[in-house]
N, CA, C and O of each residue as an XYZ file, in Angstrom:
932
protein
N     -46.365      5.504     76.383
C     -46.661      4.500     75.118
C     -47.008      3.106     75.826
O     -46.502      2.581     76.818
N     -47.978      2.710     75.033
C     -48.852      1.430     75.267
C     -47.857      0.333     74.677
O     -46.996      0.469     73.808
N     -48.259     -0.887     75.466
C     -47.627     -1.948     74.741
C     -47.713     -2.300     73.270
O     -46.817     -2.795     72.586
N     -49.034     -1.937     72.866
C     -49.158     -2.519     71.299
C     -48.439     -1.488     70.534
O     -48.104     -1.911     69.428
N     -48.079     -0.215     70.777
C     -47.055      0.946     70.028
C     -46.052      0.562     69.945
O     -45.565      0.582     68.815
N     -45.367      0.115     70.877
C     -44.100     -0.241     71.371
C     -43.725     -1.645     70.453
O     -42.656     -1.805     69.863
N     -44.749     -2.524     70.476
C     -44.208     -3.840     69.705
C     -44.499     -3.602     68.098
O     -44.106     -4.411     67.257
N     -45.252     -2.369     67.750
C     -45.277     -2.314     66.250
C     -44.048     -1.651     65.963
O     -43.585     -2.003     64.879
N     -43.242     -0.653     66.690
C     -41.827     -0.038     66.711
C     -40.995     -1.235     66.475
O     -40.331     -1.415     65.454
N     -41.062     -1.962     67.380
C     -39.992     -3.065     67.832
C     -40.007     -4.104     66.486
O     -38.982     -4.626     66.049
N     -41.308     -4.296     65.934
C     -41.458     -5.338     64.721
C     -40.815     -4.361     63.675
O     -39.920     -4.745     62.922
N     -41.319     -3.050     63.660
C     -40.537     -2.467     62.374
C     -39.258     -2.424     62.284
O     -38.718     -2.703     61.214
N     -38.457     -2.033     63.502
C     -37.061     -1.863     63.373
C     -36.690     -3.427     63.076
O     -36.011     -3.645     62.073
N     -37.102     -4.545     63.906
C     -36.277     -5.931     63.386
C     -36.497     -6.341     61.865
O     -35.680     -6.962     61.185
N     -37.790     -5.869     61.434
C     -38.131     -6.011     60.026
C     -36.957     -5.071     58.975
O     -36.287     -5.400     57.996
N     -37.068     -4.167     59.507
C     -35.823     -3.327     58.564
C     -34.331     -3.820     58.479
O     -33.553     -3.919     57.531
N     -34.215     -4.111     59.909
C     -32.867     -5.119     60.022
C     -32.639     -6.208     59.028
O     -31.703     -6.200     58.229
N     -33.588     -7.194     59.123
C     -33.769     -8.173     58.372
C     -33.674     -7.560     56.794
O     -32.684     -8.017     56.221
N     -34.169     -6.985     56.276
C     -34.362     -6.617     54.948
C     -32.583     -6.043     54.478
O     -31.911     -6.212     53.461
N     -32.404     -5.551     55.377
C     -31.066     -4.994     55.091
C     -30.022     -6.000     55.309
O     -29.097     -6.030     54.497
N     -30.035     -6.838     56.296
C     -29.169     -7.742     55.999
C     -29.349     -8.906     54.929
O     -28.363     -9.427     54.408
N     -30.496     -9.246     54.659
C     -30.730    -10.060     53.527
C     -30.335     -9.544     52.058
O     -29.940    -10.276     51.150
N     -30.539     -7.947     51.976
C     -30.131     -7.326     50.960
C     -28.713     -7.775     50.851
O     -28.376     -8.469     49.892
N     -27.823     -7.407     51.812
C     -26.471     -7.367     51.684
C     -25.714     -9.091     51.346
O     -24.715     -9.199     50.634
N     -26.277    -10.082     51.876
C     -26.103    -11.360     51.265
C     -26.408    -11.796     49.956
O     -25.776    -12.650     49.334
N     -27.555    -11.078     49.500
C     -28.113    -11.543     48.351
C     -26.914    -10.906     47.379
O     -26.493    -11.594     46.450
N     -26.250     -9.254     47.680
C     -25.650     -8.660     46.665
C     -24.215     -9.766     46.837
O     -23.506    -10.163     45.912
N     -24.078    -10.074     48.224
C     -22.576    -10.738     47.931
C     -22.679    -12.113     46.906
O     -21.856    -12.247     46.001
N     -23.578    -12.946     47.093
C     -23.739    -14.110     46.383
C     -23.770    -13.548     44.755
O     -23.093    -14.076     43.873
N     -24.642    -12.430     44.537
C     -24.613    -12.120     42.944
C     -23.466    -11.235     42.514
O     -23.450    -10.854     41.343
N     -22.432    -10.843     43.405
C     -21.560     -9.859     42.856
C     -20.036    -10.354     43.783
O     -19.181     -9.568     44.190
N     -20.027    -11.752     43.935
C     -18.969    -12.306     44.578
C     -17.930    -12.132     43.662
O     -18.037    -12.196     42.438
N     -16.908    -11.907     44.319
C     -15.413    -11.647     43.768
C     -14.571    -12.949     43.825
O     -14.461    -13.723     44.776
N     -14.010    -13.018     42.615
C     -13.063    -14.201     42.687
C     -11.819    -13.871     42.598
O     -11.487    -12.949     41.854
N     -10.873    -14.591     43.370
C      -9.321    -14.233     43.394
C      -8.592    -14.603     42.088
O      -8.921    -15.711     41.664
N      -7.844    -14.060     41.481
C      -7.157    -14.337     40.224
C      -5.895    -14.506     40.635
O      -5.549    -13.969     41.687
N      -4.827    -15.410     39.756
C      -3.523    -15.883     40.440
C      -2.950    -14.521     39.554
O      -2.135    -13.824     40.157
N      -3.127    -14.325     38.904
C      -2.549    -12.838     38.162
C      -3.393    -11.858     37.460
O      -4.377    -12.133     36.772
N      -2.876    -10.592     37.719
C      -3.601     -9.442     37.100
C      -3.554     -9.491     35.619
O      -2.607    -10.061     35.078
N      -4.630     -8.863     34.815
C      -4.479     -8.964     33.513
C      -5.466     -9.970     32.901
O      -5.987    -10.843     33.596
N      -5.741     -9.817     31.434
C      -6.655    -10.574     30.804
C      -5.839    -11.472     30.020
O      -4.725    -11.197     29.575
N      -6.536    -12.695     29.863
C      -5.770    -13.658     28.962
C      -6.455    -13.618     27.596
O      -7.657    -13.817     27.423
N      -5.517    -13.325     26.599
C      -6.012    -13.096     25.219
C      -5.611    -14.502     24.501
O      -4.430    -14.851     24.507
N      -6.402    -15.136     24.013
C      -5.873    -16.212     23.083
C      -5.759    -15.816     21.687
O      -6.623    -15.214     21.049
N      -4.504    -16.243     21.220
C      -3.906    -15.746     19.949
C      -4.036    -17.167     19.074
O      -3.505    -18.225     19.412
N      -4.850    -16.969     17.885
C      -4.933    -18.130     17.172
C      -3.594    -17.901     16.054
O      -3.489    -16.792     15.530
N      -2.690    -18.877     15.750
C      -1.831    -18.920     14.757
C      -2.628    -18.842     13.374
O      -3.689    -19.458     13.274
N      -2.167    -18.148     12.385
C      -2.483    -17.647     10.855
C      -2.177    -19.284     10.340
O      -1.085    -19.751     10.663
N      -2.824    -19.874      9.800
C      -2.373    -21.128      8.859
C      -3.070    -21.292      7.607
O      -4.180    -20.883      7.267
N      -2.113    -22.041      6.918
C      -2.872    -22.142      5.294
C      -3.998    -22.773      5.494
O      -3.985    -23.507      6.483
N      -4.965    -22.738      4.896
C      -6.384    -23.596      4.735
C      -6.537    -24.217      5.854
O      -6.756    -25.428      5.845
N      -6.451    -23.490      7.051
C      -6.897    -24.154      8.169
C      -6.037    -25.166      8.985
O      -6.186    -25.440     10.176
N      -4.905    -25.780      7.936
C      -3.694    -26.579      8.652
C      -2.741    -25.891      9.269
O      -2.773    -24.703      9.589
N      -1.868    -26.687      9.431
C      -0.439    -26.122      9.887
C       0.044    -24.657      8.889
O      -0.120    -24.307      7.720
N       0.743    -24.068     10.166
C       1.293    -22.710      9.090
C       2.157    -23.093      7.749
O       2.636    -24.199      7.497
N       2.211    -22.301      7.216
C       2.886    -22.386      5.739
C       4.289    -22.214      6.350
O       4.434    -21.633      7.426
N       5.475    -22.801      5.547
C       6.612    -22.783      5.887
C       7.158    -21.101      5.243
O       6.864    -20.881      4.068
N       7.769    -20.209      5.861
C       7.969    -19.139      5.515
C       9.781    -19.171      5.184
O      10.702    -18.836      5.928
N       9.806    -19.582      4.116
C      10.950    -19.695      3.180
C      11.677    -18.738      2.576
O      10.875    -17.954      2.069
N      12.990    -18.333      2.330
C      13.540    -17.318      1.411
C      13.299    -17.342      0.133
O      13.548    -18.406     -0.435
N      12.765    -16.228     -0.667
C      12.504    -16.521     -2.156
C      13.883    -16.780     -2.957
O      15.023    -16.857     -2.499
N      13.512    -16.872     -4.058
C      14.802    -16.580     -5.193
C      15.113    -15.394     -5.178
O      14.241    -14.671     -5.661
N      16.211    -14.766     -4.739
C      16.443    -13.385     -4.503
C      16.786    -13.117     -5.991
O      16.492    -11.934     -6.164
N      17.259    -13.629     -7.145
C      17.847    -13.236     -8.248
C      16.157    -13.030     -9.005
O      16.254    -12.402    -10.059
N      15.095    -13.322     -8.761
C      13.894    -12.802     -9.354
C      13.110    -11.931     -8.621
O      12.039    -11.565     -9.104
N      13.526    -11.473     -7.352
C      12.691    -10.745     -6.643
C      13.403     -9.286     -6.210
O      12.825     -8.411     -5.565
N      14.389     -9.235     -6.563
C      15.472     -7.953     -6.362
C      15.055     -7.021     -7.962
O      15.683     -6.807     -8.999
N      13.623     -6.644     -7.441
C      13.346     -6.105     -9.179
C      13.122     -4.439     -8.934
O      12.975     -4.083     -7.765
N      13.099     -3.646     -9.756
C      12.966     -2.144     -9.874
C      11.672     -1.981     -8.929
O      11.761     -1.215     -7.970
N      10.329     -2.758     -9.196
C       9.182     -2.552     -8.571
C       9.287     -2.750     -7.180
O       8.757     -1.992     -6.367
N      10.092     -3.946     -6.813
C      10.370     -4.180     -5.029
C      11.260     -3.063     -4.647
O      10.821     -2.493     -3.648
N      12.192     -2.629     -5.029
C      13.073     -1.418     -4.557
C      12.163     -0.122     -4.161
O      12.217      0.534     -3.121
N      11.141      0.090     -5.518
C      10.309      1.381     -4.865
C       9.146      0.736     -3.731
O       8.669      1.459     -2.857
N       8.829     -0.484     -3.852
C       7.782     -0.848     -2.768
C       8.487     -0.836     -1.198
O       7.912     -0.560     -0.146
N       9.971     -1.240     -1.398
C      10.750     -1.126     -0.301
C      10.966      0.305      0.641
O      11.003      0.580      1.841
N      11.091      1.081     -0.748
C      11.277      2.464      0.047
C      10.124      3.135      0.863
O      10.300      3.851      1.849
N       8.913      2.799      0.309
C       7.775      3.108      1.014
C       7.791      2.170      2.738
O       7.405      2.606      3.822
N       8.281      1.038      2.468
C       8.442      0.299      3.732
C       9.284      0.706      4.870
O       9.150      0.401      6.055
N      10.226      1.488      4.276
C      11.590      1.710      5.161
C      11.178      2.970      5.997
O      11.776      3.623      6.852
N      10.071      3.058      5.496
C       9.635      4.251      6.533
C       9.379      4.111      8.179
O       9.508      4.906      9.110
N       8.992      2.841      8.096
C       9.093      2.004      9.574
C      10.162      2.021     10.200
O      10.130      1.735     11.397
N      11.627      2.419      9.456
C      12.911      2.110      9.635
C      13.523      3.530     10.176
O      14.296      3.638     11.128
N      13.035      4.549      9.402
C      13.417      5.942      9.468
C      13.580      6.640     10.886
O      14.370      7.565     11.072
N      12.683      6.058     11.954
C      12.514      6.608     13.086
C      14.052      6.095     14.263
O      14.173      6.519     15.412
N      14.998      5.173     13.607
C      15.824      4.783     14.279
C      17.114      4.927     13.406
O      18.186      5.290     13.890
N      16.981      4.697     12.426
C      18.143      4.434     11.270
C      18.183      5.543     10.011
O      17.221      5.972      9.374
N      19.521      5.850      9.868
C      19.735      6.846      8.769
C      19.789      5.935      7.730
O      20.256      4.848      8.070
N      19.429      6.042      6.462
C      19.426      5.161      5.185
C      20.101      6.334      3.986
O      19.806      6.214      2.797
N      20.738      7.103      4.324
C      21.361      8.171      3.272
C      23.018      7.750      3.002
O      23.564      6.941      3.753
N      23.637      8.285      2.034
C      24.722      7.792      1.960
C      25.799      8.307      3.341
O      26.909      7.796      3.497
N      25.295      9.285      4.176
C      25.738      9.413      5.177
C      26.531      8.549      5.939
O      27.689      8.764      6.296
N      25.721      7.376      6.212
C      25.606      6.370      7.418
C      26.058      6.457      8.283
O      26.920      5.694      8.718
N      25.582      7.502      8.856
C      25.506      7.808     10.211
C      24.588      7.386     11.400
O      23.382      7.623     11.330
N      25.058      6.843     12.354
C      24.535      6.455     13.460
C      23.401      7.243     14.044
O      23.308      8.437     13.757
N      22.609      6.722     14.768
C      21.109      7.389     15.263
C      20.910      6.606     16.109
O      21.947      6.166     16.605
N      19.623      6.060     16.677
C      19.485      5.322     17.688
C      19.648      3.901     17.361
O      19.508      2.981     18.166
N      20.020      3.764     15.853
C      20.408      2.457     15.359
C      21.590      2.692     14.344
O      21.705      3.654     13.585
N      22.188      1.943     14.439
C      23.688      2.018     13.168
C      22.814      2.399     11.909
O      21.649      2.065     11.694
N      23.673      3.202     11.101
C      23.428      3.850      9.636
C      23.447      2.281      8.780
O      24.261      1.376      8.962
N      22.218      2.295      7.751
C      21.917      1.218      7.184
C      22.241      1.307      5.685
O      21.648      0.625      4.849
N      23.302      2.261      5.363
C      23.682      2.473      3.965
C      24.732      1.090      3.808
O      25.577      0.886      4.680
N      24.628      0.379      2.890
C      25.293     -0.858      2.504
C      25.344     -1.689      3.469
O      26.336     -2.406      3.598
N      24.281     -1.755      4.342
C      24.338     -3.107      5.408
C      24.061     -4.325      4.822
O      24.121     -5.288      5.586
N      23.770     -4.544      3.659
C      23.215     -5.688      2.623
C      24.675     -6.441      2.152
O      25.088     -6.326      0.998
N      25.307     -7.123      3.055
C      27.080     -7.522      3.034
C      27.672     -7.341      3.800
O      28.842     -7.723      3.767
N      27.165     -6.674      4.862
C      28.180     -5.800      6.092
C      27.940     -7.072      7.089
O      26.973     -7.831      7.148
N      29.077     -7.050      7.809
C      29.353     -8.045      8.798
C      28.398     -7.510      9.895
O      28.307     -6.289     10.027
N      27.638     -8.387     10.739
C      26.816     -8.110     11.892
C      27.243     -7.321     13.030
O      28.334     -7.648     13.495
N      26.749     -6.535     13.484
C      27.768     -5.430     14.727
C      29.149     -4.595     14.120
O      29.911     -4.021     14.897
N      29.378     -4.601     12.585
C      30.291     -4.223     12.502
C      30.433     -2.744     11.787
O      31.287     -2.414     10.964
N      29.413     -1.981     12.301
C      29.429     -0.700     11.524
C      30.308      0.415     12.734
O      30.010      0.436     13.928
N      31.136      1.066     12.266
C      31.953      1.836     12.865
C      31.167      2.751     14.184
O      30.149      3.425     14.027
N      31.733      2.623     15.172
C      31.134      4.148     16.085
C      29.680      3.477     16.869
O      29.144      3.927     17.882
N      29.302      2.421     16.160
C      27.953      2.206     17.249
C      28.127      1.041     18.357
O      28.751     -0.001     18.158
N      27.624      1.309     19.275
C      27.758      0.659     20.360
C      26.624     -0.367     20.713
O      25.664     -0.236     21.472
N      27.124     -1.711     19.729
C      25.865     -2.947     19.757
C      25.945     -3.600     21.168
O      26.855     -3.600     21.996
N      24.618     -4.195     21.178
C      24.430     -5.208     22.187
C      25.245     -6.442     22.330
O      25.668     -7.053     21.349
N      25.488     -6.844     23.692
C      26.403     -8.235     23.509
C      25.718     -9.208     22.765
O      26.320     -9.956     21.995
N      24.132     -9.270     22.989
C      23.780    -10.285     21.715
C      23.942    -10.223     20.219
O      23.796    -11.199     19.483
N      24.247     -9.038     19.831
C      24.432     -8.737     18.585
C      25.929     -9.301     18.062
O      26.259     -9.925     17.053
N      26.700     -8.774     19.250
C      28.146     -9.366     19.142
C      28.336    -10.772     18.770
O      29.051    -11.205     17.866
N      27.403    -11.600     19.808
C      27.482    -12.881     20.127
C      27.311    -13.307     18.633
O      28.183    -13.952     18.050
N      25.990    -12.863     17.965
C      25.287    -13.204     16.867
C      26.328    -13.096     15.704
O      26.325    -14.027     14.897
N      27.292    -11.992     15.503
C      28.180    -11.799     14.523
C      29.276    -12.858     14.641
O      29.997    -13.052     13.663
N      29.436    -13.478     15.637
C      30.401    -14.809     15.690
C      29.717    -16.014     14.974
O      30.360    -16.967     14.535
N      28.631    -15.918     14.906
C      27.961    -17.101     14.094
C      27.520    -16.727     12.718
O      27.357    -17.611     11.877
N      27.321    -15.485     12.442
C      26.719    -14.947     10.955
C      27.469    -14.201     10.447
O      27.086    -13.035     10.538
N      28.610    -14.365      9.815
C      29.662    -13.591      8.994
C      29.303    -12.292      8.463
O      29.877    -11.261      8.813
N      28.235    -12.337      7.512
C      27.606    -11.232      7.111
C      26.102    -10.949      6.960
O      25.397    -11.956      7.011
N      25.533     -9.882      6.799
C      24.252     -9.820      6.529
C      23.804    -10.162      5.243
O      23.661     -9.316      4.360
N      23.525    -11.628      5.058
C      23.334    -11.517      3.433
C      21.988    -11.611      3.638
O      21.449    -11.398      4.724
N      21.170    -12.065      2.167
C      19.883    -11.765      1.913
C      19.049    -13.067      2.839
O      18.026    -12.572      3.311
N      19.131    -13.994      3.082
C      18.550    -14.870      3.704
C      18.583    -14.424      5.383
O      17.583    -14.437      6.101
N      19.694    -14.108      5.740
C      19.745    -13.687      7.097
C      18.951    -12.440      7.463
O      18.213    -12.338      8.443
N      19.192    -11.532      6.577
C      18.285    -10.495      6.714
C      16.677    -10.661      6.682
O      15.845     -9.995      7.300
N      16.470    -11.750      5.775
C      15.029    -12.112      5.726
C      14.351    -12.847      7.189
O      13.265    -12.665      7.740
N      15.107    -13.432      7.410
C      14.607    -13.809      8.698
C      14.674    -13.117      9.924
O      13.844    -13.360     10.800
N      15.575    -12.274     10.091
C      15.943    -11.291     11.095
C      14.861    -10.248     11.214
O      14.335     -9.894     12.269
N      14.602     -9.813     10.042
C      13.405     -8.582      9.986
C      12.035     -9.362     10.433
O      11.288     -8.575     11.015
N      11.567    -10.494     10.345
C      10.477    -10.968     10.622
C      10.322    -10.684     12.158
O       9.448     -9.961     12.636
N      11.285    -11.348     12.863
C      11.013    -10.630     14.431
C      12.433    -10.691     15.174
O      12.872    -11.671     15.774
N      13.193     -9.190     14.980
C      14.396     -9.132     15.445
C      14.903     -9.645     16.944
O      16.073     -9.914     17.216
N      13.724     -9.728     17.900
C      13.956    -10.062     19.314
C      13.808    -11.664     19.425
O      14.216    -12.225     20.443
N      13.272    -12.336     18.462
C      13.239    -13.638     18.509
C      14.266    -14.330     17.470
O      14.611    -15.511     17.526
N      14.624    -13.536     16.665
C      15.981    -14.236     15.957
C      17.571    -13.947     16.785
O      18.462    -14.778     16.961
N      17.555    -12.681     17.147
C      18.907    -12.311     18.083
C      18.153    -12.065     19.768
O      18.116    -10.959     20.307
N      17.675    -13.162     20.311
C      17.460    -12.619     21.723
C      18.219    -11.882     22.568
O      19.300    -12.229     23.044
N      17.629    -10.831     22.757
C      18.810    -10.007     23.911
C      19.158     -8.797     22.803
O      20.263     -8.258     22.868
N      18.355     -8.455     21.960
C      19.094     -7.131     20.807
C      18.393     -6.240     21.607
O      17.362     -6.516     22.221
N      19.044     -5.010     21.592
C      18.473     -3.646     21.798
C      17.456     -3.008     20.852
O      16.976     -1.887     21.017
N      17.112     -4.040     19.602
C      16.362     -3.474     18.674
C      14.987     -4.012     19.125
O      14.719     -5.178     19.416
N      14.142     -2.910     19.128
C      12.862     -3.225     19.927
C      11.929     -3.332     18.896
O      10.838     -3.660     19.362
N      11.911     -3.198     17.754
C      11.056     -3.117     16.490
C      10.621     -4.642     16.386
O      11.248     -5.693     16.256
N       9.264     -4.307     16.502
C       8.361     -5.834     16.274
C       8.655     -6.860     15.465
O       8.757     -8.023     15.856
N       8.865     -6.332     13.848
C       9.523     -6.907     12.837
C       8.309     -6.640     11.787
O       7.358     -5.936     12.128
N       8.378     -7.190     10.589
C       7.814     -7.234      9.425
C       7.079     -8.984      9.235
O       7.616     -9.980      8.751
N       5.855     -8.842      9.755
C       5.672    -10.312      9.512
C       5.086    -10.658      8.077
O       5.132    -11.854      7.786
N       4.572     -9.843      7.189
C       4.162    -10.236      5.807
C       5.757    -10.345      4.645
O       6.550     -9.430      4.423
N       5.785    -11.359      4.255
C       6.926    -11.617      3.425
C       7.337    -10.850      2.092
O       8.424    -10.760      1.522
N       6.260    -10.405      1.841
C       6.408     -9.516      0.598
C       7.066     -7.875      1.071
O       7.842     -7.205      0.389
N       6.489     -7.500      2.431
C       7.228     -6.391      3.092
C       9.014     -6.609      3.208
O       9.829     -5.887      2.634
N       9.222     -7.344      3.764
C      10.532     -7.930      4.000
C      11.236     -8.306      2.555
O      12.374     -7.845      2.472
N      10.901     -8.871      1.677
C      11.390     -8.798      0.499
C      11.513     -7.600     -0.278
O      12.427     -7.581     -1.103
N      10.755     -6.577     -0.173
C      10.748     -5.322     -0.811
C      11.821     -4.601     -0.062
O      12.660     -3.904     -0.633
N      11.776     -4.779      1.193
C      12.536     -3.661      2.091
C      14.100     -4.400      1.776
O      14.999     -3.561      1.831
N      14.391     -5.260      1.582
C      15.644     -5.745      1.326
C      16.243     -5.401     -0.083
O      17.429     -5.152     -0.302
N      15.076     -5.435     -1.136
C      15.242     -5.198     -2.022
C      15.971     -3.754     -2.222
O      16.965     -3.495     -2.899
N      15.005     -2.721     -1.262
C      15.702     -1.426     -1.301
C      16.686     -1.185     -0.610
O      17.215     -0.088     -0.790
N      17.235     -2.048      0.343
C      18.633     -1.735      1.244
C      19.487     -2.210      0.096
O      20.196     -1.312     -0.359
N      19.633     -3.603     -0.605
C      20.457     -3.715     -1.555
C      20.976     -2.829     -2.696
O      22.021     -2.996     -3.324
N      19.822     -1.597     -2.898
C      20.175     -0.587     -3.771
C      20.797      0.481     -3.100
O      21.151      1.420     -3.812
N      21.030      0.558     -1.777
C      21.719      1.258     -1.122
C      23.176      1.266     -0.953
O      23.653      1.326      0.180
N      23.990      1.205     -2.102
C      25.476      1.042     -2.019
C      25.770     -0.379     -1.819
O      26.962     -0.422     -1.515
N      25.257     -1.627     -1.837
C      25.571     -2.806     -1.687
C      26.530     -3.337     -2.502
O      26.564     -2.921     -3.660
N      27.207     -4.049     -2.201
C      28.004     -4.660     -3.461
C      27.933     -6.078     -3.306
O      28.577     -6.779     -4.087
N      27.300     -6.552     -2.484
C      26.857     -8.218     -2.436
C      26.334     -8.795     -3.560
O      25.225     -8.428     -3.948
N      27.075     -9.815     -4.271
C      26.228    -10.184     -5.592
C      25.107    -10.833     -5.203
O      24.794    -11.330     -4.120
N      24.482    -10.749     -6.362
C      22.981    -11.263     -6.265
C      23.161    -12.549     -6.449
O      24.012    -12.802     -7.302
N      22.505    -13.724     -5.796
C      22.712    -14.956     -6.146
C      22.147    -15.478     -7.465
O      21.133    -14.971     -7.945
N      22.868    -16.607     -8.124
C      21.997    -16.843     -9.150
C      20.516    -17.392     -9.177
O      19.908    -17.365     -8.106
N      19.938    -17.839    -10.188
C      18.528    -18.000    -10.191
C      18.781    -19.628     -9.594
O      19.716    -20.338     -9.963
N      17.782    -20.009     -8.648
C      17.437    -21.267     -8.009
C      16.875    -22.177     -9.200
O      15.954    -21.808     -9.929
N      17.599    -23.535     -9.329
C      17.085    -24.502     -9.801
C      15.477    -24.767     -9.885
O      14.906    -24.956     -8.811
N      14.772    -24.792    -10.985
C      13.309    -25.050    -10.864
C      12.920    -26.662    -10.104
O      13.575    -27.691    -10.268
N      11.774    -26.518     -9.323
C      11.807    -27.690     -8.372
C      11.492    -29.249     -9.473
O      10.887    -29.189    -10.543
N      11.927    -30.219     -9.020
C      11.813    -31.527     -9.831
C      10.159    -31.605    -10.149
O       9.384    -31.269     -9.253
N       9.777    -31.940    -11.114
C       8.372    -32.181    -11.654
C       7.973    -33.887    -10.314
O       8.537    -34.959    -10.094
N       6.850    -33.248     -9.842
C       6.491    -34.416     -8.999
C       6.414    -35.911     -9.422
O       5.809    -36.023    -10.488
N       6.836    -37.070     -8.917
C       6.630    -38.638     -9.439
C       5.169    -38.667     -9.773
O       4.413    -38.081     -8.999
N       4.710    -39.224    -10.742
C       3.253    -39.922    -11.088
C       2.893    -40.554     -9.879
O       3.702    -40.881     -9.012
N       1.799    -40.705     -9.833
C       1.058    -41.079     -9.035
C       1.343    -42.811     -9.078
O       1.259    -43.428    -10.140
N       1.657    -43.424     -7.883
C       1.575    -44.790     -7.585
C       0.290    -45.540     -8.435
O      -0.888    -45.464     -8.085
N       0.812    -46.310     -9.677
C      -0.222    -47.309    -10.185
C      -0.823    -46.453    -11.588
O      -1.523    -46.885    -12.504
N      -0.218    -44.979    -11.348
C      -0.793    -44.421    -12.537
C      -0.213    -45.062    -14.141
O       0.837    -45.702    -14.094
N      -0.687    -44.939    -15.104
C       0.125    -45.485    -16.660
C       1.323    -44.474    -16.815
O       1.253    -43.301    -16.450
N       2.346    -45.007    -17.352
C       3.487    -44.271    -17.507
C       3.150    -43.161    -18.937
O       2.445    -43.649    -19.820
N       3.562    -41.976    -19.095
C       3.461    -41.404    -20.012
C       4.435    -42.053    -21.254
O       5.370    -42.783    -20.926
N       4.213    -41.798    -22.494
C       5.245    -42.388    -23.514
C       6.161    -41.518    -23.543
O       5.701    -40.386    -23.389
N       7.635    -41.565    -23.718
C       8.662    -40.912    -23.378
C       8.943    -40.086    -24.650
O       9.663    -39.088    -24.652
N       8.280    -40.612    -25.786
C       8.588    -39.718    -26.855
C       7.432    -38.687    -27.408
O       6.299    -39.143    -27.256
N       7.481    -37.637    -27.901
C       6.741    -36.728    -27.702
C       5.929    -37.000    -29.044
O       6.454    -37.402    -30.082
N       4.439    -36.695    -28.861
C       3.189    -36.779    -30.044
C       3.907    -36.649    -31.339
O       4.598    -35.670    -31.622
N       3.680    -37.871    -32.265
C       4.145    -37.608    -33.417
C       5.721    -37.988    -33.886
O       6.111    -38.264    -35.020
N       6.491    -37.909    -32.639
C       7.773    -38.131    -32.688
C       8.030    -39.686    -33.120
O       7.066    -40.439    -32.984
N       9.292    -40.250    -33.646
C       9.256    -41.748    -33.990
C       9.378    -42.372    -32.819
O      10.163    -41.928    -31.982
N       8.495    -43.685    -32.534
C       8.538    -44.568    -31.690
C       7.763    -44.128    -30.526
O       7.792    -44.789    -29.488
N       6.988    -42.925    -30.645
C       5.951    -42.519    -29.991
C       4.624    -42.796    -30.396
O       4.354    -42.743    -31.596
N       3.523    -43.162    -29.334
C       2.277    -43.244    -29.714
C       1.542    -42.256    -29.488
O       1.867    -41.666    -28.458
N       0.650    -41.812    -30.044
C      -0.349    -40.749    -29.958
C      -1.432    -41.202    -29.839
O      -1.817    -41.767    -30.863
N      -2.371    -41.213    -28.725
C      -3.873    -41.495    -28.673
C      -4.671    -40.316    -29.444
O      -4.205    -39.177    -29.427
N      -5.735    -40.569    -30.040
C      -6.652    -40.037    -30.298
C      -7.374    -39.231    -29.392
O      -7.730    -39.799    -28.360
N      -7.703    -37.931    -29.544
C      -8.097    -37.002    -28.617
C      -9.594    -37.503    -28.295
O     -10.187    -38.123    -29.178
N     -10.192    -37.269    -27.124
C     -11.190    -37.757    -26.723
C     -12.481    -36.519    -27.502
O     -12.576    -35.295    -27.410
N     -13.282    -37.526    -28.218
C     -14.536    -36.989    -29.243
C     -14.034    -36.688    -30.156
O     -14.763    -35.894    -30.750
N     -12.813    -36.927    -30.862
C     -12.363    -36.633    -31.976
C     -12.806    -37.896    -33.127
O     -12.843    -39.073    -32.769
N     -13.090    -37.519    -34.365
C     -13.594    -38.461    -35.056
C     -12.522    -39.825    -35.689
O     -11.470    -39.378    -36.147
N     -12.594    -40.722    -35.736
C     -11.787    -41.409    -36.417
C     -11.539    -41.060    -37.640
O     -12.444    -40.503    -38.261
N     -10.145    -41.320    -38.342
C      -9.896    -40.999    -39.435
C     -10.302    -42.455    -40.406
O     -10.076    -43.641    -40.163
N     -10.997    -41.787    -41.598
C     -11.447    -42.773    -42.732
C     -10.431    -43.904    -43.026
O      -9.252    -43.606    -43.220
N     -10.805    -45.060    -43.061
C      -9.995    -46.312    -43.587
C      -9.624    -45.643    -45.310
O     -10.304    -44.905    -46.024
N      -8.578    -46.130    -45.488
C      -7.546    -46.056    -47.077
C      -8.633    -47.142    -47.701
O      -9.044    -48.179    -47.180
N      -8.969    -46.558    -49.003
C      -9.511    -47.483    -49.998
C      -8.664    -48.665    -50.180
O      -7.450    -48.592    -49.988
N      -9.324    -49.908    -50.593
C      -8.528    -50.816    -50.930
C      -7.578    -50.681    -52.507
O      -8.298    -50.298    -53.428
N      -6.273    -50.911    -52.860
C      -5.810    -50.563    -54.130
C      -6.696    -51.164    -55.270
O      -6.894    -52.379    -55.316
N      -7.184    -50.374    -56.113
C      -7.821    -50.872    -57.316
C      -9.282    -50.633    -56.867
O     -10.021    -50.607    -57.851
N      -9.761    -50.501    -56.012
C     -11.227    -50.835    -55.380
C     -11.749    -49.377    -55.587
O     -11.075    -48.357    -55.725
N     -13.159    -49.522    -55.575
C     -14.006    -48.045    -55.833
C     -14.473    -48.156    -54.430
O     -14.689    -49.213    -53.837
N     -14.633    -46.739    -53.875
C     -15.532    -46.470    -52.744
C     -16.740    -46.160    -52.793
O     -16.808    -44.970    -53.102
N     -18.038    -46.736    -52.607
C     -19.225    -46.578    -52.401
C     -19.315    -45.218    -52.125
O     -18.471    -44.645    -51.436
N     -20.483    -44.542    -52.718
C     -20.785    -43.055    -51.796
C     -21.757    -43.747    -50.705
O     -22.360    -44.820    -50.685
N     -21.632    -42.534    -49.700
C     -22.431    -43.210    -48.403
C     -24.068    -43.043    -48.864
O     -24.481    -42.399    -49.829
N     -24.720    -43.677    -48.060
C     -26.231    -43.703    -48.233
C     -26.966    -42.448    -47.361
O     -26.671    -42.157    -46.202
N     -27.801    -41.897    -48.038
C     -28.394    -40.324    -47.761
C     -29.153    -40.912    -46.601
O     -29.868    -40.194    -45.902
């Protein structure tokens, strides 16, 4: 083998090695792995808000107005989410969860024969009965309202679903009285600097009624004994 041939072979081997080395370094740069502090993906969750502002307050409704037959029917459909763990018939038998017949007005952790969690028993020491407002809050997020409860149900986020379900549960043998209607909210005070409205109603004695905008003014009464000239054409 001549020196020229040997040099060609050696140069080819060296070139091949350099290409392989270069490709490996380039792949490490392009596909560099970054160690993360913990496994998984971070998902940003944006809280729903009212018109882009702070989240609207979730307050219990006027129960006297919403415990209607229509909501009872809607609540029966919502109760399908409860049926996997609870019995809703008059047998009131325990299953994975306690029977829910007559639960509205019952003492928390008070259904006979069911083994309640310590968290629910502690909750019963603070909440004497399952009234309408307590159920409304609990059903939104059971695990948040009673931390440590064995109830793993995520909850009903929509107020209308909770209202309907409570209306249905109330129809299942509950003897808890329906609260009286809540008084109507007081009228908002007049804006500062705005003219006060007349206290008397229009046309009532002592009240002054301004003419409506665009309305024609009433013609002046003719003087006593005088004649009224006809209008010019």
